Each structure stands twice: as C-alpha cells, then as structure tokens.
C-alpha positions as CSV (number, residue, x, y, z in Angstrom):
1,M,43.9,76.8,-104.4
2,A,42.9,75.0,-101.2
3,V,39.2,75.7,-101.8
4,H,39.5,74.4,-105.4
5,V,41.2,71.2,-104.2
6,L,38.7,70.6,-101.4
7,T,35.8,71.3,-103.8
8,L,37.1,68.8,-106.3
9,L,37.6,66.2,-103.5
10,A,34.0,66.8,-102.4
11,Y,32.8,66.5,-105.9
12,R,34.3,63.1,-106.2
13,E,32.1,62.0,-103.2
14,G,34.6,59.9,-101.2
15,D,36.6,58.6,-104.1
16,R,40.4,59.0,-103.7
17,V,41.8,61.6,-106.0
18,T,45.5,61.8,-107.0
19,S,47.6,64.8,-106.8
20,A,48.1,64.7,-110.5
21,L,44.4,64.9,-111.2
22,L,44.1,67.8,-108.6
23,A,47.0,69.5,-110.2
24,G,45.5,69.2,-113.6
25,S,42.3,70.9,-112.4
26,V,44.1,73.7,-110.6
27,N,46.6,74.0,-113.5
28,T,49.7,73.7,-111.4
29,N,52.4,71.2,-110.6
30,P,51.5,68.1,-108.5
31,V,54.4,68.9,-106.1
32,I,52.6,72.1,-105.1
33,I,49.3,70.2,-104.6
34,R,51.1,67.7,-102.4
35,R,52.4,70.5,-100.2
36,L,48.9,71.9,-100.0
37,L,47.5,68.5,-99.1
38,L,50.0,68.2,-96.3
39,A,48.7,71.4,-94.7
40,L,45.1,70.2,-95.2
41,Q,46.0,66.9,-93.7
42,R,47.6,68.5,-90.7
43,A,44.4,70.4,-90.2
44,K,42.6,67.0,-90.4
45,L,40.5,68.2,-93.3
46,V,41.7,65.5,-95.7
47,D,43.1,61.9,-95.6
48,T,45.9,61.0,-98.0
49,C,47.2,57.5,-98.8
50,K,50.3,56.5,-100.8
51,G,50.7,53.3,-102.8
52,A,47.9,51.1,-104.0
53,G,44.6,53.0,-103.9
54,S,46.5,56.2,-103.4
55,G,45.0,59.7,-103.4
56,S,43.2,62.1,-101.1
57,R,39.7,62.4,-99.9
58,L,37.8,64.6,-97.4
59,N,37.7,63.6,-93.8
60,Y,34.3,65.2,-93.2
61,S,31.1,66.0,-95.0
62,P,31.4,69.2,-97.0
63,K,28.7,70.6,-94.8
64,R,31.0,70.3,-91.8
65,I,34.0,72.2,-93.4
66,N,33.8,75.9,-93.4
67,M,36.0,78.4,-95.2
68,A,37.5,79.7,-91.9
69,Q,38.9,76.2,-91.3
70,V,40.4,76.1,-94.7
71,Y,41.9,79.6,-94.3
72,R,43.5,78.6,-90.9
73,A,44.9,75.4,-92.5
74,V,46.7,77.1,-95.3
75,E,47.5,80.7,-94.3
76,A,50.7,80.8,-92.2
77,A,50.4,84.5,-91.3
78,E,47.4,86.6,-90.3
79,A,45.9,88.8,-93.0
80,F,46.7,92.0,-91.1
81,K,50.1,92.5,-89.6
82,T,51.8,95.4,-87.8
83,P,55.1,96.6,-89.2
84,R,58.3,95.0,-87.8
85,R,60.0,98.2,-87.3
86,K,59.1,100.0,-84.1
87,P,58.1,103.6,-84.3
88,N,59.8,106.4,-82.4
89,E,58.7,106.1,-78.8
90,D,59.4,109.8,-78.3
91,C,56.8,110.8,-80.9
92,P,53.3,111.5,-79.5
93,V,51.9,109.3,-82.3
94,G,54.6,106.7,-82.5
95,H,54.6,105.7,-78.8
96,C,51.1,104.2,-79.1
97,M,50.7,103.5,-82.8
98,L,51.5,99.7,-82.6
99,E,49.1,99.1,-79.8
100,E,46.3,100.8,-81.6
101,L,47.0,99.0,-84.9
102,E,47.1,95.7,-83.1
103,K,43.6,96.3,-81.8
104,I,42.3,97.3,-85.2
105,F,44.0,94.4,-86.9
106,A,42.8,91.9,-84.3
107,S,39.2,93.1,-84.8
108,A,39.6,92.9,-88.6
109,Q,41.1,89.3,-88.4
110,N,38.2,88.3,-86.2
111,A,35.6,89.7,-88.6
112,L,37.3,88.0,-91.5
113,E,37.2,84.6,-89.8
114,K,33.7,85.0,-88.6
115,D,32.6,85.8,-92.1
116,L,34.4,82.8,-93.6
117,E,32.7,80.6,-91.0
118,K,29.4,81.4,-92.6
119,T,30.3,79.6,-95.9
120,T,30.8,75.8,-96.0
121,L,32.4,73.7,-98.6
122,A,28.9,72.4,-99.4
123,D,27.9,76.0,-100.3
124,V,30.9,76.3,-102.6
125,I,30.0,73.0,-104.4
126,E,26.4,74.1,-104.8
127,A,27.5,77.4,-106.3
128,V,29.9,75.6,-108.7
129,R,27.3,73.2,-109.8
130,A,24.8,76.0,-110.3
131,S,27.2,78.1,-112.4
132,C,28.6,75.4,-114.6
133,G,25.7,72.9,-114.8
134,C,28.0,70.1,-113.6
135,D,26.2,67.1,-112.4
136,E,28.9,64.4,-112.8
137,K,32.0,63.8,-110.7
138,G,34.2,66.7,-111.8
139,S,37.8,66.5,-113.0
C-alpha cells in the first residue's frame, strides 16, 4: 500500500494529493491512508499539510527513494523473527538453535533490504506507465 501511495504521489509530480484521493486509488478508507502517511512522514519521505492546500507530496525525487527506505518506513517488525519461546537448553539442538537462527535471519534480512535498495520509486513509476499506458497525472 505504501508503494502504491508513493507512486501516485510521484505521478502527480509535486501536486498535493488528499488522503481521500489516495484512499480511492488504493480502495481503502482515508483513515488508513492517513496512518500510512504518518509513517512515511516520520521517515521524511513525504510532506503533509492540513487546511487550505492540504494534501501530501513527495519530499524527494522518485529517483532518490528506494524500496528499502519504504520498507523500513512502514514495517514495524523484521521479516524474519526467532520464536519468543526459548528452546530447552539441555537439548543438544535447543541450546544453540536461537543463535543459529538469528545468524540466518540477519543474513536474510540484509539480503532482502539490499535487493529492495536496487529498485527506486522512479523504476516503479516507469513500470506502471509501461504496463498501463498512462501518460497523464494518475488518480
């Protein structure tokens, strides 16, 4: 949903976009979009104004926003997580399982974020334009 919202903001090329318009595009409630925009604003990816001239817009060029930044802005937890429950320390497997899983998961998380860094918002916009033939400011 965050990528969809950011792509639409980029499509509008600096024009402020309301949460209602964003919600209509995503097909969700504007309250959900406003919560998402808060997370994106905390990450400094968007600027949001209330009142006259209200709406949101990107803080940076789409070429300067990569998918890893978006992922970090909206995902509270890491994709790979060790179980909360501790295994039996007396078991030959259990006593070292969490440490090994943490190494594997850290490596996987790092690989995920490195791969996401390769794709910019500009890449997403280009792909959307190519697939739908859109050449006007989207809605």
